[in-house]
C-alpha positions as CSV (number, residue, x, y, z in Angstrom):
1,M,76.6,-165.5,-133.2
2,F,78.1,-166.9,-130.0
3,F,76.2,-164.4,-127.9
4,F,72.9,-165.4,-129.6
5,K,73.4,-169.1,-128.7
6,F,74.5,-168.3,-125.1
7,K,71.4,-166.1,-124.6
8,N,69.1,-168.9,-125.8
9,H,70.7,-171.3,-123.3
10,I,70.1,-169.0,-120.5
11,S,66.5,-168.4,-121.4
12,L,65.9,-172.1,-121.9
13,F,67.5,-172.8,-118.5
14,A,65.3,-170.2,-116.9
15,F,62.2,-171.7,-118.6
16,F,63.0,-175.1,-117.1
17,I,63.6,-173.7,-113.7
18,L,60.3,-171.9,-113.8
19,V,58.4,-175.0,-114.9
20,I,60.0,-177.1,-112.1
21,L,59.3,-174.5,-109.4
22,N,55.8,-174.1,-110.7
23,A,55.1,-177.8,-110.2
24,C,56.3,-177.8,-106.6
25,K,53.5,-177.5,-104.1
26,L,53.9,-175.1,-101.2
27,Q,51.8,-177.0,-98.7
28,E,53.3,-178.2,-95.5
29,P,54.0,-181.9,-94.9
30,S,51.8,-183.5,-92.3
31,K,51.3,-186.9,-90.7
32,N,47.7,-187.7,-89.7
33,H,46.7,-190.2,-87.1
34,G,43.1,-191.1,-86.3
35,I,40.0,-189.6,-87.8
36,V,40.8,-186.7,-90.3
37,F,38.6,-183.5,-89.9
38,L,37.1,-184.8,-86.6
39,K,35.7,-181.3,-85.8
40,N,33.7,-181.1,-89.0
41,R,32.4,-184.6,-88.6
42,S,31.4,-184.0,-85.0
43,E,29.3,-181.0,-86.0
44,K,27.1,-183.3,-88.1
45,L,26.0,-185.3,-85.0
46,E,22.8,-184.0,-83.4
47,L,22.1,-184.6,-79.7
48,N,19.0,-186.7,-78.9
49,K,18.6,-187.6,-82.7
50,T,21.7,-189.4,-83.8
51,N,22.1,-193.1,-82.9
52,K,25.1,-195.4,-82.8
53,N,24.6,-196.6,-86.4
54,D,24.6,-193.0,-87.7
55,V,27.8,-192.2,-85.8
56,I,29.5,-195.3,-87.3
57,R,28.3,-194.1,-90.8
58,I,29.5,-190.5,-90.3
59,I,32.7,-191.0,-88.3
60,G,33.5,-194.7,-88.2
61,Q,34.2,-197.2,-85.5
62,P,35.5,-195.7,-82.2
63,H,39.1,-195.9,-81.3
64,T,38.2,-197.0,-77.8
65,K,35.3,-197.5,-75.6
66,S,35.0,-196.7,-71.9
67,I,36.2,-199.4,-69.5
68,N,33.2,-199.2,-67.3
69,N,30.5,-198.4,-69.9
70,N,30.3,-199.5,-73.5
71,N,28.0,-196.5,-74.2
72,D,30.9,-194.0,-74.0
73,W,32.9,-193.8,-77.3
74,I,36.2,-192.0,-77.8
75,Y,37.6,-190.7,-81.1
76,I,41.1,-189.3,-81.6
77,E,42.7,-187.0,-84.3
78,R,46.4,-186.0,-84.2
79,V,48.2,-184.0,-86.9
80,L,52.0,-183.6,-86.9
81,T,53.8,-181.2,-89.2
82,K,57.5,-180.3,-89.8
83,G,58.9,-177.3,-88.0
84,E,60.5,-174.2,-89.5
85,Y,64.2,-173.7,-90.0
86,H,64.7,-172.5,-86.4
87,K,63.2,-175.8,-85.1
88,L,65.5,-177.8,-87.3
89,G,62.7,-179.8,-89.0
90,Q,61.4,-181.4,-85.8
91,N,57.8,-182.6,-85.7
92,I,55.4,-180.0,-84.2
93,L,51.9,-180.9,-83.0
94,K,49.5,-179.0,-85.2
95,S,46.2,-180.4,-83.8
96,N,45.4,-182.9,-81.2
97,N,41.6,-183.4,-80.9
98,V,39.5,-185.8,-78.8
99,L,35.8,-186.4,-79.2
100,V,33.9,-188.2,-76.4
101,L,30.4,-189.4,-77.2
102,S,27.9,-190.8,-74.6
103,F,24.9,-192.8,-75.6
104,N,21.8,-193.7,-73.5
105,K,20.6,-197.3,-73.1
106,Y,18.7,-197.1,-76.4
107,G,21.7,-196.1,-78.4
108,I,20.7,-192.4,-78.8
109,L,23.5,-189.7,-78.5
110,E,23.0,-187.9,-75.2
111,K,26.3,-186.0,-74.8
112,K,29.2,-185.0,-76.9
113,I,32.4,-183.4,-75.7
114,F,35.0,-182.1,-78.1
115,L,38.5,-181.3,-76.7
116,D,41.2,-179.6,-78.7
117,K,44.8,-179.0,-77.9
118,N,44.1,-175.9,-75.8
119,D,41.4,-177.5,-73.8
120,K,43.7,-180.4,-72.8
121,K,46.2,-177.9,-71.4
122,R,43.7,-176.7,-68.9
123,L,43.0,-180.3,-67.6
124,K,44.4,-181.0,-64.2
125,F,45.8,-184.4,-63.3
126,S,46.4,-185.9,-59.9
127,N,50.0,-186.2,-58.6
128,R,49.2,-189.3,-56.6
129,E,50.8,-192.6,-57.6
130,T,49.2,-196.0,-57.4
131,Q,51.2,-198.7,-55.6
132,N,51.3,-202.0,-57.4
133,E,52.0,-205.0,-55.1
134,L,52.0,-207.5,-58.0
135,T,55.2,-206.2,-59.6
136,Q,57.1,-205.7,-56.3
137,K,60.0,-208.2,-56.0
138,S,60.1,-210.8,-53.2
139,F,63.0,-210.9,-50.7
140,V,64.7,-213.8,-52.5
141,E,64.4,-212.0,-55.9
142,K,65.9,-208.8,-54.5
143,L,68.8,-210.8,-52.9
144,L,69.6,-212.7,-56.1
145,T,69.4,-209.4,-58.1
146,S,71.9,-207.7,-55.8
147,I,74.3,-210.7,-55.9
148,K,74.1,-210.7,-59.7
149,E,74.9,-206.9,-59.8
150,K,77.9,-207.4,-57.5
151,M,79.2,-210.2,-59.7
152,Y,79.1,-208.3,-62.9
153,R,80.3,-205.1,-61.4
154,N,83.8,-206.6,-60.6
155,K,84.4,-207.7,-64.2
């Protein structure tokens, strides 16, 4: 009789474990930033047919517009996911997409450029640095800063 009760407890326990594990989803956790499924939405845009209102209806307002030209719109999508056990759960960049749309003076889409994570690795950046004269310290400010450092260094 004791064996019968113990066997029922094991099967009941196994049933609950099975139900709990069945309810768990095996999809990876992700953090989205920007427009979700940007690639799919960009495929709906047709060159020389789509206007600015259609783009706003399909994708939404742009994240940023070009500094020199308000007819260049930029959309961003970024998806982070958790790493495997050997990465110790660090965030890994799953996708990093940028869509650049250029409109003519009538608001019709002329050019669309879609850049994914691999395309951006091939971009080359200049190593030159811009000098900023506005944030450079004056002689008096440099002198006072050095005196202040010497005062607090002796404490």
